[in-house]
N, C-alpha and C positions, 0 to 999 in steps of 0.2 A: 193064408199062407201064399206067398208069391209063387207063380209057376217057375219052374226051372228053365232058365234060358238055354236055347240050343247053342251049339258051337257056332252056327252061322250068325245067330243074333249077337253072340259075344264078339265075334270077329267084326261085325258091323259097328258095335259100340266102341271097341278098341280102335278101329280105324277112324271113327269120328273124333275120338279123344286125340289121336295122333295128329289129325288134320287141324283141329281147333286149337289145341294147346301148343303143339310144336311146329305148326305151319308146314307140315310135310305134304308134298304133292300126293294126292290119292293114287296116282299112277304108280308110285313107288311102293305102295303098301299092298303086300300080298301075304298069304300065310307063310310062305318060305322066306320072306324078307328078314334078314338079320337086323335086330334092333340097333346093334352097335355099328356094324360096318356098312349096312345098306341104308339105314335111316338116321344115322348120326346121333343116336340117343346115347348120352353119357350117363354116368352113375347118378348124377343129380336129377337128370330128366327121368331116369328110371324110377326114382323115389316119387317124383311128381306123378308119374303114370300110376304107380301103385296107390297113391293117395286118392286119385280120381276113380280108381276101380273099387275102393272101399264100399261105396253105397250099394254096389251090386251084391255084396256079401253081408249087408246089414251091419257094416262097420267092423266085422271081425275079419281081419286080414293079417296073416303072418308074413312079414317080408322074407323070412327064411324060405318060404315055399317058392319064392321066385329066384333063388340063387342059381339054379341050373338053366334058367330061361335064356334062350339065345334068339329065337325067332318069334314072329307074331303068333304063329301057331302054338308055340310053347306057352305063351301067355294065355291063349284061348284054352288050351288043355288043362293048365294048372287052375285057372278060374273055374272051368266047368267041373273039375273034380272037387274043388273047395265048396262050390255052390251045392253040388249033389250031396256032399258029406254033411253040409249044414241043414239040408232039408229033412 
């Protein structure tokens, strides 16, 4: 069984995805950064982000879990909870 990733590890992974997939400047990515207003992520991009996060959960990912997500930290917290619940 894979070790549960820490919130810091998840933040690093999400930050890398944002940089590689959406070409976002790393200086703009912080836990408090709003995905929509600060990072210009739209709903299509958000779906792409969720798809890229699926492997962290072994493919089991409920898009509904991300409805209330607004900041990078929200993504980290939701993922951390889902990974912990799956373990």
